[in-house]
C-alpha positions as CSV (number, residue, x, y, z in Angstrom):
1,X,-36.8,-11.5,0.2
2,X,-34.6,-8.2,0.9
3,X,-32.9,-6.8,-2.2
4,X,-29.2,-5.9,-2.5
5,X,-28.7,-2.3,-1.6
6,X,-26.3,-0.1,-3.4
7,X,-22.7,-0.5,-1.9
8,X,-22.0,1.9,0.8
9,X,-18.1,2.1,0.5
10,X,-17.0,-1.3,1.3
11,X,-20.1,-2.9,2.8
12,X,-23.4,-3.9,0.9
13,X,-26.5,-5.4,2.4
14,X,-27.1,-8.9,0.6
15,X,-30.2,-10.6,-0.1
16,X,-31.9,-12.6,2.4
17,X,-34.9,-14.9,2.3
18,X,-35.9,-13.8,6.0
19,X,-36.5,-10.3,7.5
20,X,-34.8,-11.4,10.6
21,X,-31.8,-12.5,8.8
22,X,-29.3,-9.7,8.1
23,X,-26.9,-10.3,5.4
24,X,-23.9,-8.2,4.5
25,X,-20.9,-8.4,2.3
26,X,-17.5,-6.8,2.9
27,X,-16.1,-5.7,-0.5
28,X,-12.9,-3.8,0.5
29,X,-11.3,-1.8,3.3
30,X,-13.8,-0.8,5.8
31,X,-14.0,2.9,6.7
32,X,-15.9,4.7,9.6
33,X,-18.9,5.7,7.4
34,X,-19.4,2.1,6.2
35,X,-19.3,0.5,9.7
36,X,-21.6,3.3,11.0
37,X,-24.0,2.6,8.1
38,X,-24.0,-1.2,8.9
39,X,-24.5,-0.5,12.7
40,X,-27.6,1.7,11.9
41,X,-29.0,-1.1,10.0
42,X,-28.4,-3.8,12.7
43,X,-29.8,-1.4,15.4
44,X,-32.9,-0.9,13.2
45,X,-33.4,-4.7,13.2
46,X,-32.9,-4.9,16.9
47,X,-35.9,-2.3,17.1
48,X,-37.9,-4.5,14.7
49,X,-37.2,-8.1,15.9
50,X,-36.4,-9.5,19.6
51,X,-33.9,-11.8,17.9
52,X,-32.0,-11.8,14.5
53,X,-29.4,-13.7,12.6
54,X,-26.5,-12.2,10.9
55,X,-24.4,-13.5,8.1
56,X,-21.2,-11.7,7.2
57,X,-19.3,-12.6,4.0
58,X,-16.0,-11.0,3.8
59,X,-15.3,-11.4,0.1
60,X,-12.6,-9.0,-0.6
61,X,-11.7,-7.6,3.2
62,X,-8.7,-5.4,2.9
63,X,-8.5,-4.3,6.7
64,X,-10.3,-1.3,8.5
65,X,-9.5,2.1,9.3
66,X,-8.8,2.7,13.1
67,X,-11.9,4.8,13.1
68,X,-14.1,2.2,12.0
69,X,-12.7,-0.4,14.6
70,X,-13.4,2.0,17.6
71,X,-16.6,3.6,16.1
72,X,-19.0,4.3,19.2
73,X,-22.1,3.3,17.1
74,X,-20.5,0.0,15.9
75,X,-19.4,-0.7,19.5
76,X,-22.9,0.1,20.9
77,X,-24.5,-2.4,18.3
78,X,-22.0,-5.0,19.1
79,X,-22.8,-4.8,22.7
80,X,-26.6,-5.0,22.2
81,X,-25.9,-8.0,19.9
82,X,-25.6,-10.2,23.1
83,X,-29.3,-9.7,23.7
84,X,-30.5,-9.8,20.2
85,X,-28.4,-12.0,18.0
86,X,-29.0,-15.7,18.1
87,X,-26.4,-16.9,15.3
88,X,-23.7,-15.0,13.7
89,X,-21.9,-16.6,10.7
90,X,-18.8,-14.9,9.2
91,X,-17.5,-16.2,5.9
92,X,-13.9,-15.4,5.0
93,X,-12.7,-13.6,8.0
94,X,-9.0,-13.1,8.5
95,X,-7.3,-15.3,10.7
96,X,-7.1,-13.1,13.7
97,X,-10.9,-12.5,13.5
98,X,-11.5,-16.1,13.1
99,X,-9.5,-16.7,16.2
100,X,-11.3,-14.1,18.3
101,X,-14.7,-15.4,17.2
102,X,-13.9,-19.0,17.8
103,X,-12.4,-18.2,21.2
104,X,-15.1,-16.1,22.6
105,X,-18.1,-18.1,21.0
106,X,-18.3,-20.7,23.8
107,X,-18.7,-18.0,26.5
108,X,-21.2,-15.8,24.6
109,X,-24.8,-16.0,24.3
110,X,-24.4,-15.6,20.7
111,X,-23.7,-18.7,18.6
112,X,-21.2,-17.8,16.1
113,X,-19.2,-19.8,13.7
114,X,-16.6,-19.1,11.1
115,X,-16.4,-20.4,7.5
116,X,-13.9,-20.3,4.5
117,X,-15.1,-18.5,1.4
118,X,-15.5,-21.9,-0.3
119,X,-18.0,-22.8,2.5
120,X,-20.5,-20.0,2.0
121,X,-23.2,-22.3,1.1
122,X,-22.7,-24.3,4.4
123,X,-22.5,-21.1,6.3
124,X,-26.1,-20.0,4.8
125,X,-27.6,-23.3,5.7
126,X,-26.1,-23.0,9.3
127,X,-27.4,-19.6,9.9
128,X,-30.7,-20.6,8.4
129,X,-31.1,-23.7,10.7
130,X,-31.8,-21.5,13.7
């Protein structure tokens, strides 16, 4: 089981029962350094595993800096996810993010699903069912 890392600004790596399940929590407003840190972890997992699952819990999401949204490292990891991510569960996403995930999920090779914060246990079960 992975251990929780120290918070990196607004993002923390959360415990996961599987090495190929990346679990992150968003604790506040995402800054560029935070998203780059997370993207580095995702890219490292892509180097170790052909396919991973990702669980993102947005506990206290408070927006994102423009630099975080358009960060090159994060965009690269996002592009590579089509080849490396099997399931992507997002818990507590804002309405606009939920809409984007749900809109593009049917045409994406990544099986993505959104959940309310109260449904975190269901999200964990779903992402672990792969």
